[in-house]
C-alpha positions as CSV (number, residue, x, y, z in Angstrom):
1,M,55.5,94.7,117.2
2,S,53.1,95.1,114.0
3,S,54.7,95.9,110.7
4,S,54.0,99.0,108.9
5,P,51.9,98.8,105.2
6,E,55.1,100.6,103.8
7,N,56.8,97.2,105.0
8,N,54.3,95.0,104.0
9,N,54.1,96.1,100.5
10,Q,58.4,95.7,100.4
11,Q,58.1,92.4,102.1
12,S,55.2,91.4,99.2
13,A,57.5,93.1,96.3
14,S,60.2,91.3,97.2
15,S,58.6,87.9,97.6
16,L,57.0,88.3,94.3
17,K,60.5,89.3,92.9
18,D,61.6,86.0,94.3
19,I,59.1,83.7,93.4
20,R,58.7,85.3,89.7
21,A,63.0,84.4,89.5
22,T,62.2,81.0,90.9
23,R,59.5,80.1,88.0
24,I,62.2,81.9,85.3
25,Q,65.1,79.0,86.4
26,K,62.4,76.6,85.8
27,V,61.7,77.7,82.6
28,E,65.5,77.2,82.1
29,T,65.3,73.6,83.4
30,L,62.4,72.5,81.2
31,K,63.9,73.7,78.1
32,E,67.2,71.9,79.4
33,E,65.0,68.7,79.3
34,G,64.1,69.5,75.8
35,L,60.5,70.9,76.3
36,N,58.9,73.8,75.4
37,P,57.3,75.6,78.6
38,F,55.5,77.6,76.1
39,A,53.9,75.2,73.8
40,Y,52.3,76.4,70.4
41,Q,48.8,74.3,70.1
42,W,47.1,71.1,72.2
43,E,43.9,69.2,70.9
44,V,41.1,69.4,73.1
45,T,38.3,66.7,72.9
46,H,36.3,68.0,76.4
47,H,35.8,70.8,79.1
48,A,35.5,70.3,82.7
49,G,31.9,71.3,83.2
50,E,31.1,69.1,80.4
51,L,32.7,66.0,82.2
52,Q,31.1,66.9,85.4
53,Q,28.0,66.7,84.0
54,Q,28.2,63.3,81.4
55,Y,29.9,61.9,84.6
56,V,27.9,62.5,87.3
57,D,26.0,59.2,88.1
58,L,29.7,57.5,87.9
59,E,30.2,55.4,91.3
60,N,32.7,56.1,93.8
61,G,36.0,54.0,92.7
62,E,34.2,53.3,89.5
63,E,36.4,54.2,86.3
64,V,35.8,54.2,82.5
65,E,38.3,53.9,79.5
66,N,36.9,56.5,77.6
67,K,39.8,58.4,76.4
68,V,40.2,62.4,76.8
69,S,41.8,65.6,76.5
70,I,41.4,68.4,78.3
71,A,43.4,71.6,79.2
72,G,43.1,74.5,81.8
73,R,45.2,76.4,84.2
74,I,46.5,74.4,87.3
75,I,44.7,76.2,90.2
76,A,45.9,73.8,92.9
77,R,48.5,71.3,93.7
78,R,48.9,68.4,96.3
79,V,52.1,66.0,95.6
80,F,52.6,62.8,98.0
81,G,55.5,60.8,97.0
82,K,54.8,58.9,93.9
83,L,51.1,60.1,93.8
84,A,49.6,64.1,92.8
85,F,46.2,65.6,92.7
86,F,46.0,69.0,90.7
87,T,42.9,70.7,90.1
88,L,42.7,72.0,86.8
89,Q,40.6,74.9,85.7
90,D,39.0,76.1,81.9
91,E,36.7,78.5,80.6
92,T,33.5,75.8,81.9
93,G,34.4,74.7,85.4
94,T,36.9,72.6,87.3
95,I,38.0,68.9,87.2
96,Q,40.7,66.8,89.3
97,L,44.0,65.3,87.7
98,Y,44.9,62.0,89.2
99,L,48.6,62.1,88.4
100,D,50.0,58.5,89.4
101,K,54.0,57.8,88.4
102,K,53.5,54.6,87.3
103,R,51.1,55.7,85.0
104,I,52.4,58.7,83.2
105,T,55.1,57.0,80.8
106,A,53.6,59.1,77.3
107,G,54.4,61.8,75.4
108,M,57.6,62.8,77.0
109,P,61.6,62.4,75.6
110,N,62.4,61.1,78.9
111,L,60.4,58.9,80.7
112,E,61.5,58.1,83.5
113,N,61.8,62.0,84.3
114,A,58.3,62.6,83.4
115,F,56.5,62.9,86.8
116,N,59.5,64.3,88.9
117,L,59.5,67.4,86.6
118,L,55.5,67.4,86.7
119,K,56.1,67.4,90.4
120,K,59.3,69.4,91.1
121,Q,58.9,72.5,87.5
122,T,55.0,73.0,88.0
123,D,53.0,75.6,89.8
124,A,49.7,76.8,90.4
125,G,48.8,78.9,87.5
126,D,50.6,77.0,84.9
127,F,49.0,76.0,81.5
128,L,48.6,72.1,81.5
129,G,47.3,69.8,79.0
130,V,46.3,66.2,79.8
131,K,45.1,63.0,78.4
132,G,43.9,60.1,80.1
133,T,40.8,58.6,81.7
134,L,37.6,59.4,83.4
135,K,37.7,58.3,87.3
136,R,36.0,58.7,90.4
137,T,37.9,58.3,93.6
138,E,36.7,56.5,96.7
139,K,36.4,60.0,98.1
140,G,34.0,61.0,95.0
141,E,36.1,63.3,93.4
142,L,35.6,63.1,89.4
143,S,39.0,62.9,87.7
144,V,41.1,62.5,84.8
145,N,43.3,59.4,85.3
146,V,46.3,61.3,83.9
147,S,48.5,59.3,81.2
148,E,50.2,61.7,79.2
149,Y,50.8,65.8,79.5
150,E,52.6,68.4,78.3
151,I,53.2,72.1,80.1
152,L,51.4,74.4,77.7
153,T,52.4,77.8,79.4
154,K,54.5,78.4,82.2
155,S,53.5,81.2,84.5
156,L,56.1,83.3,85.9
157,L,53.9,85.3,88.6
158,P,51.9,83.3,91.2
159,L,48.2,83.6,91.5
160,P,46.8,86.3,93.9
161,D,45.9,83.5,96.8
162,K,49.5,82.3,96.8
163,W,50.7,86.0,98.3
164,H,48.1,88.5,98.8
165,G,45.0,87.7,97.9
166,L,43.2,90.1,95.5
167,T,40.9,91.8,97.8
168,D,41.3,95.4,96.8
169,T,38.4,96.4,94.7
170,E,40.8,98.6,92.6
171,K,43.2,96.0,92.0
172,R,40.7,93.9,91.1
173,Y,39.5,96.2,88.3
174,R,42.9,97.2,87.1
175,Q,43.8,93.7,87.2
176,R,40.8,92.2,85.5
177,Y,42.8,89.5,84.5
178,V,43.9,87.8,87.6
179,D,40.3,88.8,88.9
180,L,39.0,86.5,85.9
181,I,41.1,84.0,87.1
182,V,40.3,83.7,90.8
183,N,36.7,84.7,90.5
184,P,34.2,82.1,89.0
185,N,31.5,84.4,89.8
186,V,33.2,87.6,87.7
187,R,33.5,85.3,84.6
188,E,29.7,84.2,85.1
189,T,29.0,88.0,85.3
190,F,30.5,88.7,81.9
191,R,29.2,85.7,80.4
192,K,25.7,87.0,81.3
193,R,26.6,90.4,79.9
194,A,27.5,88.7,76.2
195,K,24.3,86.6,76.2
196,I,22.2,89.2,76.9
197,I,23.6,91.5,74.1
198,A,23.0,88.6,71.8
199,A,19.3,88.4,72.9
200,I,18.7,92.0,72.5
201,R,20.4,91.8,68.7
202,R,18.6,88.5,68.2
203,Y,15.3,90.1,69.2
204,L,15.2,93.1,67.2
205,E,16.9,91.0,64.0
206,A,13.6,89.0,64.0
207,D,11.3,91.8,64.4
208,D,13.0,93.5,60.9
209,F,15.3,96.1,62.5
210,L,18.7,96.6,61.1
211,E,21.7,97.1,62.5
212,I,23.7,100.0,61.0
213,E,26.6,101.3,62.3
214,T,27.3,105.3,62.6
215,P,30.5,107.4,63.2
216,V,32.4,107.4,66.2
217,L,34.4,110.2,65.2
218,Q,32.0,113.0,64.5
219,S,32.4,116.7,63.2
220,E,29.1,117.9,65.6
221,A,28.4,116.4,69.1
222,G,24.9,116.0,69.7
223,G,22.0,113.7,70.3
224,A,22.6,114.3,74.1
225,D,23.6,116.9,77.1
226,A,27.2,115.9,77.9
227,R,30.5,116.8,77.7
228,P,32.4,115.1,74.6
229,F,35.6,114.2,74.2
230,V,37.8,116.4,71.7
231,T,40.4,115.0,69.3
232,Y,42.2,116.2,66.5
233,H,42.8,115.2,63.2
234,N,46.0,116.1,61.7
235,T,45.2,115.9,57.9
236,L,41.9,117.4,57.8
237,E,43.4,119.6,60.2
238,M,39.8,119.8,62.4
239,D,38.7,119.4,66.2
240,L,36.6,116.2,66.2
241,Y,34.6,114.3,69.0
242,L,33.8,110.9,69.9
243,R,30.2,110.8,69.5
244,I,28.0,111.2,72.8
245,A,25.0,109.4,71.4
246,T,24.2,107.8,68.4
247,E,20.8,109.5,67.6
248,L,21.9,112.2,65.1
249,H,22.9,109.9,62.3
250,L,20.1,107.2,62.8
251,K,17.6,109.4,62.8
252,R,19.4,110.3,59.3
253,L,19.1,107.0,58.2
254,I,15.1,107.2,58.8
255,V,15.1,109.9,56.4
256,G,16.8,107.9,54.1
257,G,14.1,105.6,53.6
258,F,15.2,103.0,56.5
259,E,12.6,102.4,58.4
260,R,13.4,100.0,61.5
261,V,17.4,100.6,62.5
262,F,19.8,99.8,65.4
263,E,22.8,100.4,66.9
264,L,24.3,98.5,69.6
265,G,27.9,99.8,70.8
266,R,29.9,102.2,72.7
267,I,29.3,105.9,73.9
268,F,31.9,108.5,75.1
269,R,31.3,111.1,77.4
270,N,33.8,113.1,79.4
271,E,32.1,112.9,82.5
272,G,32.7,111.7,86.3
273,I,33.1,108.2,87.6
274,S,30.5,106.6,89.6
275,T,28.9,103.4,91.0
276,R,26.9,104.2,88.0
277,H,28.8,106.0,85.1
278,N,31.7,105.1,83.3
279,P,33.1,107.9,80.4
280,E,33.1,105.0,78.0
281,F,29.7,102.9,78.2
282,T,27.6,100.8,75.9
283,S,23.9,101.5,74.7
284,I,21.5,100.5,71.8
285,E,19.5,103.2,70.1
286,V,16.7,102.0,68.2
287,Y,14.7,104.1,65.9
288,Q,11.0,103.2,64.4
289,A,9.1,105.2,61.3
290,Y,5.7,105.6,62.1
291,A,5.7,104.6,65.6
292,D,5.5,106.9,68.9
293,Y,6.7,106.5,72.0
294,Y,3.7,104.7,73.1
295,D,5.1,101.7,70.7
296,M,8.4,102.0,72.2
297,M,7.2,101.6,75.8
298,T,6.4,97.8,74.0
299,L,9.2,97.2,72.5
300,T,11.3,98.1,75.9
301,E,9.3,95.7,77.7
302,N,9.7,93.2,74.9
303,I,13.7,94.0,74.7
304,I,14.1,93.7,78.5
305,T,12.3,90.8,79.7
306,C,13.7,88.8,76.5
307,A,16.9,89.3,77.7
308,A,16.0,88.2,81.4
309,N,14.6,85.0,80.6
310,E,17.7,84.7,78.1
311,V,19.9,84.8,81.3
312,L,17.8,84.1,84.8
313,G,15.0,82.1,83.1
314,S,12.5,84.2,85.3
315,L,11.3,87.2,85.1
316,I,11.2,88.2,89.2
317,L,14.6,88.7,89.7
318,Y,16.5,89.8,93.2
319,Y,18.6,93.1,92.7
320,Q,20.7,94.1,96.0
321,G,18.1,92.8,98.4
322,E,15.2,93.9,96.2
323,T,12.6,91.4,94.7
324,I,11.9,92.9,91.5
325,D,8.8,92.0,89.2
326,L,9.4,92.4,85.5
327,N,6.1,90.7,84.7
328,S,3.8,92.8,82.5
329,P,2.3,95.7,82.5
330,W,5.1,97.9,83.7
331,K,3.6,100.9,85.8
332,R,2.7,103.9,83.2
333,A,2.9,107.2,85.3
334,T,3.2,111.2,84.6
335,M,6.4,113.0,86.1
336,H,3.7,115.6,87.2
337,E,1.9,112.5,88.9
338,L,4.8,111.0,90.6
339,V,5.9,114.4,92.1
340,E,2.7,115.0,93.7
341,E,2.3,111.4,94.8
342,K,5.4,111.7,96.5
343,T,5.3,115.6,97.6
344,G,1.7,116.8,97.7
345,V,2.5,118.9,95.7
346,D,1.0,119.5,91.9
347,L,2.9,121.9,90.1
348,N,0.1,121.9,87.3
349,Q,-1.7,124.2,89.4
350,F,1.1,127.0,89.1
351,S,1.3,129.4,86.4
352,D,4.2,131.8,87.8
353,F,7.5,130.4,88.8
354,E,8.1,132.4,92.3
355,S,4.5,130.8,93.6
356,A,5.9,127.4,92.6
357,K,9.4,127.2,93.9
358,K,7.7,128.6,97.4
359,A,5.6,125.4,97.3
360,A,8.4,123.1,96.5
361,T,10.7,124.6,99.2
362,E,8.3,124.2,101.8
363,A,7.9,120.8,100.7
364,G,11.3,119.8,101.0
365,I,12.7,120.3,97.7
366,D,15.9,122.5,97.3
367,V,15.3,124.7,94.1
368,P,19.3,125.7,92.9
369,E,19.6,129.2,91.6
370,E,20.1,128.0,88.1
371,C,16.6,126.2,87.8
372,Q,14.8,129.1,87.0
373,S,11.4,127.6,84.9
374,L,8.8,125.7,85.8
375,G,9.9,122.5,83.7
376,K,13.0,122.7,85.6
377,L,11.6,122.6,88.6
378,L,9.5,119.7,88.1
379,N,12.5,118.3,86.7
380,E,14.6,118.9,90.2
381,A,11.5,118.0,92.5
382,F,11.4,114.2,90.9
383,E,15.2,113.7,90.6
384,Q,15.2,114.5,94.6
385,K,12.1,113.2,95.8
386,V,10.7,110.3,93.4
387,E,13.4,108.8,91.2
388,E,15.2,106.4,93.8
389,T,11.9,105.4,95.2
390,L,11.1,103.9,91.6
391,I,12.0,100.0,92.6
392,Q,9.7,98.2,90.3
393,P,9.5,98.7,86.4
394,T,8.0,102.7,85.9
395,F,7.5,104.3,83.1
396,V,7.8,108.1,83.6
397,L,6.0,110.2,81.0
398,D,5.6,113.4,79.6
399,F,8.9,115.8,80.8
400,P,8.9,119.7,80.0
401,K,10.0,120.7,76.9
402,E,13.2,122.8,78.0
403,I,14.8,119.5,78.7
404,S,13.8,117.5,76.0
405,P,15.2,119.5,72.7
406,L,14.8,116.5,70.4
407,A,11.4,115.6,71.3
408,K,7.9,115.8,69.9
409,P,5.4,118.3,71.7
410,H,2.9,116.5,73.6
411,R,-0.1,116.4,71.5
412,S,-2.5,117.3,74.4
413,Q,-0.3,118.6,77.1
414,E,1.0,122.4,76.6
415,G,4.4,122.7,77.8
416,L,5.4,119.1,77.7
417,V,6.8,116.7,75.2
418,E,5.8,113.0,74.2
419,R,9.0,111.3,76.2
420,F,9.3,108.5,78.4
421,E,12.1,107.4,81.0
422,L,12.0,103.8,82.6
423,F,13.1,103.5,85.7
424,V,14.0,100.0,87.4
425,A,15.8,99.7,91.0
426,G,15.9,103.6,91.5
427,R,17.8,104.3,88.5
428,E,16.9,105.2,85.0
429,M,17.3,102.2,82.0
430,A,15.9,103.8,79.3
431,N,14.8,107.3,77.6
432,S,12.5,107.3,74.7
433,F,10.7,110.0,72.4
434,S,8.0,110.2,70.0
435,E,10.8,112.1,67.9
436,L,10.5,115.9,66.6
437,T,10.3,115.9,63.1
438,D,9.3,119.6,62.5
439,P,12.6,120.9,61.1
440,I,11.9,124.4,62.3
441,D,10.8,123.6,65.7
442,Q,14.1,121.6,65.9
443,R,16.0,124.7,64.8
444,E,15.0,126.6,67.6
445,R,15.5,124.4,70.0
446,L,19.2,123.9,68.9
447,E,20.1,127.3,68.7
448,L,18.7,127.3,72.4
449,Q,21.5,124.8,72.8
450,A,24.0,126.3,71.0
451,A,23.3,130.2,73.2
452,K,23.8,127.9,76.0
453,K,27.1,126.4,75.1
454,A,28.2,129.8,73.9
455,A,27.4,131.4,77.4
456,G,29.9,128.8,78.6
457,D,27.8,125.4,79.4
458,L,30.3,122.6,78.9
459,E,27.0,120.0,77.5
460,A,25.6,122.1,75.1
461,H,26.1,121.8,71.6
462,N,26.4,123.4,68.2
463,V,23.9,123.6,65.8
464,D,24.0,120.0,63.5
465,E,23.5,121.9,60.4
466,D,23.6,118.8,58.3
467,F,21.0,117.1,60.7
468,L,18.6,120.2,59.9
469,T,19.1,119.6,56.5
470,A,17.9,116.4,56.5
471,L,15.3,117.1,58.3
472,E,14.2,119.3,55.8
473,Y,14.1,116.7,53.2
474,G,11.4,115.1,56.0
475,M,11.4,112.1,58.3
476,P,8.5,110.3,59.0
477,P,6.5,110.2,62.5
478,T,9.3,108.1,64.2
479,G,9.8,106.2,67.9
480,G,13.6,106.4,69.1
481,L,14.6,104.4,72.1
482,G,17.8,104.3,74.1
483,I,18.7,101.7,76.6
484,G,21.9,101.3,78.7
485,I,23.2,98.3,78.4
486,D,25.6,98.2,81.2
487,R,23.2,99.4,83.7
488,L,20.6,96.7,82.7
489,V,23.4,94.0,83.0
490,M,24.0,95.3,86.4
491,L,19.8,94.8,87.0
492,L,20.3,91.2,85.8
493,T,23.3,90.1,87.3
494,D,22.9,91.5,90.6
495,S,26.0,94.0,90.6
496,P,26.1,97.1,92.6
497,S,28.7,99.3,90.6
498,I,29.1,99.7,86.6
499,R,32.4,98.9,87.2
500,D,31.6,95.3,87.9
501,V,30.1,94.7,84.5
502,I,32.6,96.5,82.2
503,A,35.6,94.3,81.4
504,F,38.4,97.0,81.7
505,P,36.6,99.9,83.2
506,L,38.5,104.1,83.4
507,L,40.7,103.7,86.0
508,K,42.9,106.8,87.8
509,G,46.9,106.2,86.5
510,M,48.9,104.1,89.0
511,S,50.5,107.3,90.2
512,Q,47.6,109.3,90.7
513,A,45.9,106.8,92.8
514,N,48.8,105.8,94.9
515,S,49.5,109.5,95.8
516,E,45.7,109.9,96.8
517,T,46.0,106.5,99.1
518,E,49.3,108.0,100.6
519,G,47.7,111.3,101.2
């Protein structure tokens, strides 16, 4: 008779409790032997990956007398009488420890007991510091022939593969620290993320851009259509918002005389969670005086190709089974052109909404009730029929004015603005405008947004009077660009979910998750 999930969970909890109790007893035993199971320091001279590379040509059975001192976590143990083999893992990789009772004599208060303590009081998961020489065993395994060791940290809980594994996706995200221990590919993803961010910063700084920090707590949310998180400042007795964009403050800096600025940091939007969205995410916004959205296209290509070369060493990548070519030039097409290409409907030819709606419906486009203008209809058609088909890098140009309140009117196309979004692998990667610099036009558009907010639109915002004041002092022609860092990292690490590239993604509370599972 098979056991129920409830019984299995109870058994796992009971087993885990017993293991923890046993390990706590080992802590006491080590203390009784005069050892500190939670050490203060260990001098590291080498790392596992470095040694594997340095001694790749060492022959089987050969040993060198070079002394090394390394430290890391025990991830596997094999004990055979007076000989033991441990696998030690540090940030760079793994290496075998060759532990011979006759050799381990140094550094222990009780020399006779040194090997027995190592054999009986250590477990997979413990941190160990060792000193010794390098040898390659007869079976070809590079090993540290240990002469001295110290238990640096005694782990109280076992690694996942010793009880029920870490195969549950939710548990991997919730206990990321364990995920990182047992899944080297996860560590590699976050190493690549760090390199991508560093490469972007280096590129922009080399191009004379300054990174200037702007407020996370803001008196007015703005710069995007998104629902903000609201908090309260006790001393000032006022509501504040976590920023939904850095745009409006970075533009103030352009007004103030800086010509090239950017900020790479956290953004907060009180929205849903999916494989593409996390309420707390990372973006970079870049603003360049005397530039337009054509300049921003070139900058976007340069930033992304720089990041790809940094972590991949190539501009050909593979994402979820698709081959993607990042070599320039990337395709550029207007939103109207792409919609006509996919649906056969040229929305440019219609002057009234009802006729356009009829043609769109006949082409299989679902027109929601709130869609009541030609511009919004164009956007609906694009999102439904085009967006997910844009696998290769594509700049989608010239958006409707009514969905782009901060962009400059198109210099030759009525009703459109100079805006592009970059799509790769069927998802948006970047957004850019020739920025609106006319304060009168900007006020009219922000007042329309405020009217929507007053009518109940939770993603619309009040007029930011201070920003309008800044514009009235004069902002030079400016190109602006925003890139979603998390989505870029997803692309360059072949990660299917945004939670795979955020170290600690926001998750439901344990009680809520458990109740939904039980239901």
